[in-house]
Structure formats: C-alpha cells, structure tokens
KOLPA-893095 format. One record per residue (C-alpha): residue number from 0; x, y, z. Coordinates in Angstrom, 1 decimal, decimal comma. Each point is the difference from the previous one (the first is absolute). Example, Ala and Ser with C-alpha at 12.3 -4.5 7.8 and 13.67 -1.06 7.14 Angstrom:
BEGIN
<r 0 <12,3 -4,5 7,8>>
<r 1 <1,4 3,4 -0,7>>
***
This chain:
BEGIN
<r 0 <-19,3 -16,3 55,4>>
<r 1 <2,0 -0,4 -3,2>>
<r 2 <-1,8 -3,6 -0,4>>
<r 3 <-3,2 1,2 0,3>>
<r 4 <0,6 2,8 -2,8>>
<r 5 <1,4 -2,6 -2,2>>
<r 6 <-3,0 -2,0 0,6>>
<r 7 <-2,4 2,6 -0,4>>
<r 8 <1,7 0,9 -3,3>>
<r 9 <0,1 -3,3 -1,2>>
<r 10 <-3,9 -0,3 0,7>>
<r 11 <-0,5 3,4 -1,9>>
<r 12 <1,9 -1,3 -2,7>>
<r 13 <-2,0 -3,0 -0,4>>
<r 14 <-3,2 1,9 0,0>>
<r 15 <1,2 2,4 -2,5>>
<r 16 <1,2 -3,0 -2,1>>
<r 17 <-3,4 -1,9 0,5>>
<r 18 <-1,9 3,4 -1,3>>
<r 19 <2,2 0,3 -2,9>>
<r 20 <-0,5 -3,4 -1,2>>
<r 21 <-3,8 0,4 0,2>>
<r 22 <0,1 3,0 -1,9>>
<r 23 <2,2 -1,5 -2,5>>
<r 24 <-2,4 -3,2 -0,4>>
<r 25 <-3,0 2,5 -0,2>>
<r 26 <1,7 1,8 -2,9>>
<r 27 <0,7 -3,2 -1,8>>
<r 28 <-3,6 -1,1 0,4>>
<r 29 <-1,2 3,3 -1,4>>
<r 30 <2,1 -0,4 -3,0>>
<r 31 <-0,8 -3,6 -0,6>>
<r 32 <-3,6 1,0 0,6>>
<r 33 <0,2 2,6 -2,9>>
<r 34 <1,5 -2,3 -2,1>>
<r 35 <-2,7 -2,5 -0,2>>
<r 36 <0,3 -3,9 -0,6>>
<r 37 <1,4 -2,6 2,3>>
<r 38 <3,1 1,0 2,4>>
<r 39 <1,4 -3,3 -0,2>>
<r 40 <2,8 -0,4 2,3>>
<r 41 <-0,3 3,6 0,9>>
<r 42 <-3,0 -1,1 1,6>>
<r 43 <2,1 -1,4 3,0>>
<r 44 <0,6 3,6 1,1>>
<r 45 <-2,6 -0,3 2,9>>
<r 46 <1,2 -3,3 1,4>>
<r 47 <3,6 1,4 -0,1>>
<r 48 <-1,2 3,1 1,4>>
<r 49 <-1,8 -2,1 3,0>>
<r 50 <3,4 -1,9 0,7>>
<r 51 <2,1 2,9 -0,2>>
<r 52 <-2,2 2,3 2,5>>
<r 53 <-0,2 -3,2 2,3>>
<r 54 <3,8 -0,3 0,1>>
<r 55 <0,4 4,1 0,5>>
<r 56 <-2,1 -0,7 3,3>>
<r 57 <-3,7 1,2 -1,3>>
<r 58 <-2,5 -1,4 1,7>>
<r 59 <-1,2 -2,9 -2,2>>
<r 60 <-3,4 0,8 -0,2>>
<r 61 <1,0 3,7 -1,3>>
<r 62 <2,4 -2,0 -2,4>>
<r 63 <-3,1 -1,6 -1,3>>
<r 64 <-2,1 2,8 -0,3>>
<r 65 <2,9 2,0 -1,9>>
<r 66 <0,4 -3,2 -2,3>>
<r 67 <-3,7 0,0 -0,7>>
<r 68 <-0,4 3,7 -1,1>>
<r 69 <3,2 -0,3 -2,2>>
<r 70 <-1,9 -3,2 -1,6>>
<r 71 <-3,4 1,7 -0,2>>
<r 72 <1,7 2,8 -1,8>>
<r 73 <2,0 -2,1 -2,4>>
<r 74 <-3,4 -2,2 -0,9>>
<r 75 <-1,9 3,4 -0,1>>
<r 76 <-2,6 -1,4 2,4>>
<r 77 <-2,1 2,9 1,4>>
<r 78 <-1,0 0,2 3,4>>
<r 79 <-3,7 -1,5 -0,3>>
<r 80 <1,7 -3,2 -1,5>>
<r 81 <2,4 0,1 2,4>>
<r 82 <-2,4 0,1 2,9>>
<r 83 <-2,0 -3,1 -1,9>>
<r 84 <3,2 -1,7 0,0>>
<r 85 <0,8 0,3 3,7>>
<r 86 <-3,7 -0,9 0,9>>
<r 87 <0,6 -3,3 -2,2>>
<r 88 <3,5 -0,6 1,8>>
<r 89 <-2,1 -0,4 3,4>>
<r 90 <-1,1 -3,3 -1,3>>
<r 91 <3,3 -1,2 -1,6>>
<r 92 <2,1 -2,6 1,3>>
<r 93 <2,8 2,1 1,5>>
<r 94 <-2,8 2,1 2,0>>
<r 95 <-1,5 -3,4 1,0>>
<r 96 <3,7 -1,0 1,2>>
<r 97 <0,2 3,3 1,7>>
<r 98 <-3,1 -0,5 2,1>>
<r 99 <1,2 -3,6 1,0>>
<r 100 <3,0 1,6 1,5>>
<r 101 <-2,0 2,5 1,8>>
<r 102 <-1,9 -2,6 1,7>>
<r 103 <3,1 -2,0 0,8>>
<r 104 <1,4 2,9 1,8>>
<r 105 <-3,3 0,0 1,8>>
<r 106 <-0,1 -3,4 0,9>>
<r 107 <3,5 0,3 1,5>>
<r 108 <-1,1 2,8 2,0>>
<r 109 <-2,7 -2,2 1,4>>
<r 110 <2,3 -2,8 0,7>>
<r 111 <2,2 2,0 1,9>>
<r 112 <-2,6 1,9 2,0>>
<r 113 <-1,5 -3,2 1,0>>
<r 114 <3,1 -1,6 1,3>>
<r 115 <-0,2 -2,7 -3,0>>
<r 116 <3,3 0,9 -1,7>>
<r 117 <1,8 0,1 3,4>>
<r 118 <-1,4 -3,3 1,4>>
<r 119 <0,7 -1,6 -3,4>>
<r 120 <3,9 0,8 0,2>>
<r 121 <0,0 -1,0 3,6>>
<r 122 <-1,6 -3,3 -1,0>>
<r 123 <2,6 -0,7 -2,7>>
<r 124 <2,9 1,0 2,0>>
<r 125 <-1,1 -2,4 2,7>>
<r 126 <-0,9 -3,1 -2,3>>
<r 127 <3,6 0,3 -1,4>>
<r 128 <1,5 0,4 3,4>>
<r 129 <2,4 2,3 1,4>>
<r 130 <2,6 -2,3 1,4>>
<r 131 <2,7 0,6 -2,5>>
<r 132 <1,1 3,0 -2,3>>
<r 133 <-0,9 -2,4 -3,0>>
<r 134 <-3,5 -0,4 1,2>>
<r 135 <-0,1 3,6 0,7>>
<r 136 <1,1 0,8 -3,5>>
<r 137 <-2,7 -2,5 -1,5>>
<r 138 <-2,8 1,8 1,9>>
<r 139 <1,1 3,4 -0,6>>
<r 140 <0,0 -0,7 -3,8>>
<r 141 <-3,2 -2,2 0,1>>
<r 142 <-1,8 2,8 1,9>>
<r 143 <1,0 2,7 -2,4>>
<r 144 <-1,0 -2,1 -3,1>>
<r 145 <-3,3 -1,2 1,4>>
<r 146 <-0,8 3,8 1,2>>
<r 147 <1,1 1,9 -3,1>>
<r 148 <-1,5 -2,8 -2,1>>
<r 149 <-3,4 0,5 1,6>>
<r 150 <0,0 3,8 0,3>>
<r 151 <1,8 0,7 -3,3>>
<r 152 <2,3 2,7 1,4>>
<r 153 <3,6 -0,4 0,6>>
<r 154 <0,5 2,9 2,3>>
<r 155 <-3,2 -0,1 2,0>>
<r 156 <0,2 -3,8 0,3>>
<r 157 <3,6 0,4 1,3>>
<r 158 <-0,9 2,8 1,9>>
<r 159 <-2,3 -2,2 2,2>>
<r 160 <2,3 -3,1 0,7>>
<r 161 <3,3 2,1 0,6>>
<r 162 <-1,2 1,2 3,9>>
<r 163 <-0,7 -3,6 0,6>>
<r 164 <2,8 -2,0 -1,3>>
<r 165 <2,8 2,3 0,1>>
<r 166 <0,5 -0,5 4,0>>
<r 167 <0,0 -3,8 -0,9>>
<r 168 <2,6 0,5 -2,6>>
<r 169 <2,1 2,0 2,1>>
<r 170 <-0,3 -2,1 3,1>>
<r 171 <1,7 -3,0 -2,4>>
<r 172 <2,5 2,1 -1,3>>
<r 173 <-1,1 1,0 -3,4>>
<r 174 <1,0 3,3 -1,2>>
<r 175 <-1,9 2,7 -1,5>>
<r 176 <1,7 -0,1 -3,6>>
<r 177 <-1,1 -3,9 0,0>>
<r 178 <-3,4 0,6 1,3>>
<r 179 <-0,3 2,7 -3,0>>
<r 180 <0,9 -2,5 -2,6>>
<r 181 <-2,5 -2,5 1,6>>
<r 182 <-2,9 2,7 -0,4>>
<r 183 <0,8 0,9 -3,3>>
<r 184 <0,4 -3,5 -1,7>>
<r 185 <-3,1 -1,4 1,8>>
<r 186 <-2,0 2,9 -0,3>>
<r 187 <0,9 0,3 -3,8>>
<r 188 <-0,9 -3,8 -0,3>>
<r 189 <-3,5 0,7 1,9>>
<r 190 <-0,7 2,6 -2,6>>
<r 191 <0,7 -2,6 -3,1>>
<r 192 <-2,0 -2,8 1,7>>
<r 193 <-2,9 1,3 1,8>>
<r 194 <-3,4 -0,3 -1,9>>
<r 195 <-1,0 3,5 0,4>>
<r 196 <3,1 2,1 -0,1>>
<r 197 <0,1 3,0 -2,7>>
<r 198 <2,4 -1,4 -2,1>>
<r 199 <-1,7 -3,7 0,0>>
<r 200 <-3,5 1,5 -0,7>>
<r 201 <1,4 2,1 -2,8>>
<r 202 <2,2 -2,7 -1,5>>
<r 203 <-2,7 -2,7 -0,2>>
<r 204 <-2,1 2,8 -1,8>>
<r 205 <2,3 0,8 -2,3>>
<r 206 <1,2 -3,3 -0,8>>
<r 207 <-3,4 -1,4 0,0>>
<r 208 <0,9 -2,9 2,6>>
<r 209 <-1,7 -1,5 2,9>>
<r 210 <1,6 0,8 3,6>>
<r 211 <0,6 -4,0 -0,2>>
<r 212 <1,8 -0,1 -3,1>>
<r 213 <2,2 3,1 0,9>>
<r 214 <0,8 -1,2 3,4>>
<r 215 <1,6 -3,4 -1,5>>
<r 216 <1,6 1,5 -2,7>>
<r 217 <1,1 3,1 0,9>>
<r 218 <-0,8 1,3 3,8>>
<r 219 <1,2 -3,2 1,6>>
<r 220 <3,4 -0,6 -1,8>>
<r 221 <1,0 3,7 -0,1>>
<r 222 <-1,0 0,6 3,4>>
<r 223 <1,7 -3,2 1,4>>
<r 224 <3,3 1,2 -1,8>>
<r 225 <-0,5 3,4 1,7>>
<r 226 <-0,5 -1,2 3,6>>
<r 227 <2,5 -2,9 -0,1>>
<r 228 <2,7 2,2 -1,2>>
<r 229 <-0,8 3,0 2,5>>
<r 230 <-0,1 -2,9 2,7>>
<r 231 <3,9 -0,7 -0,8>>
<r 232 <1,0 3,6 -0,8>>
<r 233 <-1,4 0,8 4,1>>
<r 234 <2,3 -2,6 1,2>>
<r 235 <2,7 1,2 -2,1>>
<r 236 <-0,5 3,6 0,8>>
<r 237 <-0,2 -1,1 4,0>>
<r 238 <3,7 -0,8 -0,4>>
<r 239 <1,2 2,9 -1,9>>
<r 240 <-1,8 3,0 2,2>>
<r 241 <1,1 1,7 2,9>>
<r 242 <-3,0 1,6 0,7>>
<r 243 <-2,1 -1,2 3,5>>
<r 244 <-3,5 0,5 1,3>>
<r 245 <0,0 1,8 3,5>>
<r 246 <-1,0 -1,4 3,2>>
<r 247 <-3,2 2,2 -0,4>>
<r 248 <-0,7 -1,6 -3,2>>
<r 249 <0,3 -3,4 1,5>>
<r 250 <-2,1 1,0 3,1>>
<r 251 <-3,2 1,4 -1,5>>
<r 252 <-3,0 -1,9 0,9>>
<r 253 <-2,4 0,1 -2,9>>
<r 254 <1,1 -3,8 -1,1>>
<r 255 <-0,7 -1,0 3,4>>
<r 256 <-3,5 1,2 0,7>>
<r 257 <-2,7 -2,9 -0,8>>
<r 258 <-2,6 1,0 -2,7>>
<r 259 <-3,4 0,7 1,0>>
<r 260 <-3,1 -2,2 -0,4>>
<r 261 <-1,3 2,2 -2,3>>
<r 262 <3,3 0,5 -2,0>>
<r 263 <0,5 -4,0 -0,1>>
<r 264 <-4,0 -0,4 -1,2>>
<r 265 <0,8 2,8 -2,8>>
<r 266 <3,2 -1,8 -1,1>>
<r 267 <-1,8 -3,3 -0,2>>
<r 268 <-2,7 2,0 -2,2>>
<r 269 <2,2 1,5 -2,2>>
<r 270 <1,9 -2,9 -0,9>>
<r 271 <-2,7 -2,1 -0,4>>
<r 272 <-2,0 2,3 -1,9>>
<r 273 <2,6 1,0 -2,5>>
<r 274 <1,2 -3,8 -0,4>>
<r 275 <-3,5 -1,0 -0,7>>
<r 276 <-0,6 2,7 -2,4>>
<r 277 <3,2 -0,3 -1,7>>
<r 278 <-0,6 -4,1 -0,6>>
<r 279 <-3,5 0,5 -1,1>>
<r 280 <1,7 2,7 -2,5>>
<r 281 <2,2 -2,6 -1,3>>
<r 282 <-2,4 -2,6 -0,4>>
<r 283 <-2,4 2,4 -2,0>>
<r 284 <2,9 1,4 -1,7>>
<r 285 <-1,0 3,5 1,0>>
<r 286 <1,5 3,1 -1,8>>
<r 287 <1,4 2,8 1,3>>
<r 288 <-3,2 1,9 1,2>>
<r 289 <-0,8 -2,9 2,6>>
<r 290 <2,7 1,8 2,1>>
<r 291 <-2,6 2,9 0,6>>
<r 292 <-2,1 -2,7 1,7>>
<r 293 <2,4 -1,5 2,0>>
<r 294 <1,3 3,3 1,4>>
<r 295 <-3,2 1,1 1,1>>
<r 296 <-1,2 -3,3 1,4>>
<r 297 <3,0 -0,6 1,7>>
<r 298 <0,0 3,8 1,7>>
<r 299 <-3,4 -0,5 1,0>>
<r 300 <0,3 -3,4 1,7>>
<r 301 <3,5 0,9 1,7>>
<r 302 <-1,3 3,2 1,3>>
<r 303 <-2,9 -1,7 1,3>>
<r 304 <1,9 -2,7 1,8>>
<r 305 <2,4 2,2 1,4>>
<r 306 <-3,3 2,0 1,8>>
<r 307 <0,8 3,2 -2,1>>
<r 308 <-3,7 0,4 -1,1>>
<r 309 <-1,3 0,8 -3,3>>
<r 310 <0,7 3,6 0,2>>
<r 311 <3,5 -0,2 1,4>>
<r 312 <0,9 -2,7 -2,8>>
<r 313 <-1,2 2,5 -2,7>>
<r 314 <2,2 2,8 1,5>>
<r 315 <3,0 -2,2 0,1>>
<r 316 <-0,3 -0,7 -3,8>>
<r 317 <-0,5 3,6 -0,5>>
<r 318 <3,2 0,7 2,2>>
<r 319 <2,0 -2,5 -1,7>>
<r 320 <-1,0 0,6 -3,7>>
<r 321 <0,3 3,8 0,3>>
<r 322 <3,7 -0,5 0,3>>
<r 323 <0,0 -1,4 -3,8>>
<r 324 <-2,5 2,6 -1,7>>
<r 325 <2,8 1,1 -1,6>>
<r 326 <0,8 -3,4 -1,7>>
<r 327 <-3,8 -0,3 -1,2>>
<r 328 <0,3 3,4 -1,5>>
<r 329 <3,1 -1,0 -1,8>>
<r 330 <-1,8 -3,3 -1,3>>
<r 331 <-3,0 2,1 -0,9>>
<r 332 <2,2 2,2 -2,0>>
<r 333 <2,0 -2,7 -1,9>>
<r 334 <-2,6 -1,4 -1,9>>
<r 335 <-0,7 3,3 -2,1>>
<r 336 <3,7 0,7 -0,5>>
<r 337 <0,5 -3,7 -1,4>>
<r 338 <-3,1 0,6 -1,9>>
<r 339 <1,2 3,3 -1,6>>
<r 340 <3,6 -1,1 -0,5>>
<r 341 <-1,7 -3,0 -2,1>>
<r 342 <-1,9 2,4 -2,1>>
<r 343 <3,5 1,8 -0,9>>
<r 344 <0,6 -3,3 -1,6>>
<r 345 <3,2 -0,3 1,9>>
<r 346 <-0,7 -3,7 1,5>>
<r 347 <-0,8 -1,2 -3,9>>
<r 348 <3,2 1,5 -1,2>>
<r 349 <2,2 -1,7 2,6>>
<r 350 <-1,8 -3,3 -0,7>>
<r 351 <0,6 0,3 -3,8>>
<r 352 <3,5 1,0 0,5>>
<r 353 <0,8 -3,0 2,3>>
<r 354 <-2,3 -2,7 -1,8>>
<r 355 <2,5 -0,9 -2,8>>
<r 356 <3,0 -0,2 2,6>>
<r 357 <-1,5 -1,7 2,8>>
<r 358 <-0,5 -3,4 -1,7>>
<r 359 <4,2 0,0 -0,3>>
<r 360 <0,3 1,2 3,6>>
<r 361 <-2,8 -2,5 1,1>>
<r 362 <-2,2 -0,2 3,2>>
<r 363 <2,6 -0,9 2,4>>
<r 364 <2,3 3,0 -0,8>>
<r 365 <-2,8 2,2 -0,1>>
<r 366 <-1,3 -1,2 3,5>>
<r 367 <3,3 0,9 1,4>>
<r 368 <-0,1 3,4 -1,2>>
<r 369 <-3,1 0,8 1,3>>
<r 370 <1,0 -1,3 3,6>>
<r 371 <3,2 2,4 -0,8>>
<r 372 <-2,3 2,9 0,0>>
<r 373 <-0,6 -0,7 3,7>>
<r 374 <3,4 0,3 0,5>>
<r 375 <0,5 3,6 -1,1>>
<r 376 <-3,2 1,3 1,7>>
<r 377 <-1,5 1,0 -3,4>>
<r 378 <-3,7 0,6 1,4>>
<r 379 <0,3 1,9 2,9>>
<r 380 <-2,8 0,5 2,6>>
<r 381 <-1,5 -3,2 0,9>>
<r 382 <0,9 -3,8 -0,6>>
<r 383 <-3,8 -0,5 -1,1>>
<r 384 <0,2 2,9 -2,3>>
<r 385 <3,2 -1,4 -1,6>>
<r 386 <-1,8 -3,2 -0,6>>
<r 387 <-3,1 1,9 -2,0>>
<r 388 <2,5 1,8 -2,0>>
<r 389 <2,2 -2,7 -1,0>>
<r 390 <-2,9 -2,1 -1,0>>
<r 391 <-1,5 2,7 -2,1>>
<r 392 <3,1 0,7 -2,0>>
<r 393 <1,2 -3,8 -0,5>>
<r 394 <-3,4 -2,1 -0,1>>
<r 395 <-0,2 0,2 -3,7>>
<r 396 <3,6 -1,4 -0,4>>
<r 397 <-0,7 -2,7 2,5>>
<r 398 <-3,2 -1,2 -1,9>>
<r 399 <2,1 0,1 -3,2>>
<r 400 <2,7 -2,2 1,6>>
<r 401 <-2,3 -2,5 1,4>>
<r 402 <1,2 0,7 3,4>>
<r 403 <-2,1 -2,1 2,8>>
<r 404 <-1,7 2,0 2,5>>
<r 405 <1,9 -1,5 2,9>>
<r 406 <3,3 0,9 -1,5>>
<r 407 <-1,1 3,3 -0,7>>
<r 408 <-1,5 0,3 3,7>>
<r 409 <3,7 -0,9 1,3>>
<r 410 <1,4 2,8 -2,3>>
<r 411 <-2,3 2,4 1,5>>
<r 412 <0,7 -1,3 3,4>>
<r 413 <3,9 0,7 -0,5>>
<r 414 <-0,3 3,6 -1,5>>
<r 415 <-2,6 1,1 2,7>>
<r 416 <1,4 -1,4 3,4>>
<r 417 <4,0 -0,4 -1,1>>
<r 418 <0,5 4,0 0,5>>
<r 419 <-1,0 0,0 3,6>>
<r 420 <3,2 -2,3 0,7>>
<r 421 <2,6 2,1 -2,1>>
<r 422 <2,3 0,7 -1,4>>
<r 423 <0,4 3,3 1,8>>
<r 424 <-1,8 1,3 3,1>>
<r 425 <-3,9 0,2 -0,1>>
<r 426 <-2,7 1,1 2,3>>
<r 427 <-0,9 -3,5 1,0>>
<r 428 <3,1 -1,0 0,8>>
<r 429 <0,6 3,0 2,3>>
<r 430 <-3,3 -0,5 1,6>>
<r 431 <1,3 -3,6 1,1>>
<r 432 <2,9 1,2 1,2>>
<r 433 <-1,9 2,7 2,1>>
<r 434 <-2,5 -2,7 1,5>>
<r 435 <3,0 -2,1 0,9>>
<r 436 <1,7 2,7 1,5>>
<r 437 <3,3 -0,6 -2,4>>
<r 438 <2,1 2,7 -1,5>>
<r 439 <2,2 -2,5 -2,0>>
<r 440 <-1,0 1,0 -3,7>>
<r 441 <3,0 -2,0 -1,2>>
<r 442 <-1,5 -3,1 1,1>>
<r 443 <-3,6 0,9 -1,2>>
<r 444 <1,5 0,2 -3,4>>
<r 445 <2,0 -3,4 0,3>>
<r 446 <-3,1 -1,5 0,7>>
<r 447 <-2,4 1,4 -2,9>>
<r 448 <3,0 -0,6 -2,2>>
<r 449 <0,2 -3,7 0,7>>
<r 450 <-3,7 -0,3 -0,6>>
<r 451 <-0,1 1,5 -3,0>>
<r 452 <3,1 -2,1 -1,1>>
<r 453 <-1,3 -3,1 0,8>>
<r 454 <-3,8 0,6 -1,1>>
<r 455 <1,5 0,8 -3,6>>
<r 456 <1,4 -3,3 -0,4>>
<r 457 <-3,4 -1,2 1,3>>
<r 458 <-1,9 2,3 -2,7>>
<r 459 <2,0 -1,9 -2,6>>
<r 460 <-1,0 -3,5 1,3>>
<r 461 <-3,6 1,1 0,3>>
<r 462 <-0,1 1,4 -3,9>>
<r 463 <1,6 -3,1 -0,9>>
<r 464 <-2,3 -2,2 1,7>>
<r 465 <-3,2 1,9 -0,9>>
<r 466 <0,8 1,1 -3,6>>
***
C-alpha cells in the first residue's frame, strides 16, 4: 500500500513539475515576444521544454504540441500563419518519413497475418541448422537481423521470432539472459542495416546519401560491430547467469509446426519483391521517398501471395499503421517546431558562436561530440526525431567544416541508435528481456555497455578513414 502511495505521489509530482515548466516557458516566451527582435539562444527554450516534458513522462506528442505553442508565442506567430505552417508541414521531409514509418508498420502486419514472417524465420533457422548451440545462436541472431531489418521495428520483429526460436534455444541449453542479448544486438544491427528502416531512411535523407553508399560506409561497419560484439557477449552471459528456461518453454510447439503453403508463398514473395525493389533503388540511386513505393508494392504483393485478398490486405495495413499514428503526428509537428525555432535566430546564434571555434576543434572531435549526444539521450521521443533535430542544429557546421556526407551519416547513426543500448536501462532493453523471458537486467546492461564501448572505438576508426 505504501509503495503504491509513493508511486502515485511521485507521478503527481512529475505532473506538477511538467505544468510548472510549461507555465514558466510560456511566460518566458511572452516576455521575449514583447521585447521584440531575435531571441538568440533563448530561442532554444521550446526544444528544451520538449526534452524536459518527455523526460518527465509526458506523452511525446503532447510535449511537442507544448513546444510548438511556446515557439509560436515567442515568434509572434498568429493562428492563421501557424495553420499555414502546419499545412506546409504535411509535405515536409519529416512528415514523409513519418508516412514511410506508418506504411512500414502496415507491411509488417501483412507479413505477420499471411504467415510470411513466421515462414521466413523457420527457413532461416532450418538453413543454418539446429544441431549445436552455436548453430542455434547463429540462427536466432540471423533471424532477428533479417526480420527487424525487413520490418523496421525492433519490438515487432523480435516479437514475431520469439515464440518460434525460444523453444529451440531452450532445448539446446541457452539461457534467457543470453537469448535477450542476442535479440537486442541482432535487432539493433537490423535497424542500422535494413534498407527501409526508419533510422536508415531518415539518415540517408538528412545526409543526402544513397542507400548503397550509406550501407557500405556506415550501416554495414557499425551494424557488423554491433552484432559481432553481441554474439560474443551472449556467450559470455550464458556462462555468468543462472536463470534457466522451464520445461514448458522448451516444450512449446510453435517452432515445430510446418508453415502453410500460403505462408511459404507469401514469404518468398515478401523477400523477392523487397530485395528486387531495394536493388533497383540502389541502381537508380533513389532517394528516401522511393520507400513509399516499396512499402505499398511489397505489402500488396505479399498480401495477394498469402491469399489475404485486396480488402483484407488493406485492413492489415490499416491495423499495423494505426499503432504508430502517434509517431506520424510527432513528425508532422516537428517541422513547424524547427521552423519556428529557426525564426528565433537560435540556430544562427549557435552557428555564429561555434564557427570560429570549430576549425581548432576539427571535424574528428566535432563528430565524436555529436555521437556523444546519443549517450545522454539528449533528444527523447524517437531515434528518427533525434536525427532530424541534430541534423537541423548542426548541419551548417557540418558544411562549414567540409565533413563528407558518409562521415556525417556515421555520426547521425551513432547519436540515433546508441541510446537504445545504454548507458542506463531503456525501454528497448526491457522489451527484449520480456520477449526472451529474462529477468536479469544486469546482464542486459553489460551487453549494452560492451557494444557501446566497441562501437565507440569503431566510430573513431570510421571517422579517421572517412574524413
């Protein structure tokens, strides 16, 4: 009872703190609006408010709305111009990326309902073999890499493979904390390497890179370091944890059931269409907007191959997309927020202040500092939102320092993806523990810290090579 009261009181205090922060920022914006002229660094108040409200547990969309209102007051933007800005935002880069994410979630739902995803996992596991613990580990991590990379969602992708691979891993003696580490490392690598995952689409758009160049110079090296480090950490964790799977976990039959003919056909179509379109996109050096075509065509082809029918396929897309409507709204609001903050002169002030210093610091240290932002979760809410904000804030400095797009993409990848691995417990980390049925948070932290440490060295090497 007392703990419940304490938790309730703590949440109430967070709410009060959030309201007070919002009120103080509104008051400050009114004062700055009355004073007139450019706000300079005070123009960052809306972004600081956004970060603080999100850290206090406020819904990230509500936090963004609050930040937009404060920015509108500060820039003396009336309701009519604000409405025009919101309408313009529907065609902005970030809104298009939000739509791509919605369609990706819809595609994932189609792949799940047709049985394509499950059939693909069983195929990967079967091809690698199940005769030894090492083969099973390769199979689990390869399945996670492929499914998460194809569907663009860590939690959703590993949720599909978990009931299939856990009984197999349990029979081979693998322990839950080790399987959780496999899920986290391989899934994180999938998000970094997949051609149409949200972070990859956002980074290639921000850095103005083709997917092929991004993959070779950023996604592949960082993803490889992540999954290889996770592979060895899972083996280390296996030897240093006592938690075991139960007999019921090992006896579950989901992994033993043969996929249906429709599921196998849908899986072949899913992979074939996705790979063909990805190769065509690389050949044509297609931009981020090409992902819209890929998602729609792949979903339609997979649904028809799995005998869902046109109506059921569109309903599956609706169901999958509806779970991420909040993220689309976040992206829709981000463009007006950044535009209004830019009107305050905050970004120009930062650029003018850092421009004389940056030549002395140099591109190498600057890129490491950008990656370091990811270590402290500076921009909460979503990895892709973090990429948008960091790129908006620092892109003038990137241009002035002559940093190549490939090196900038590595920095954006680091700052966007490193925070899911640590340095303290994250929602992604806890989610993978839950899927693997693990209760050992300490081992998950060790896994995340090891991957972060090795990647830090990797970033230094990549920056030295690419600059």
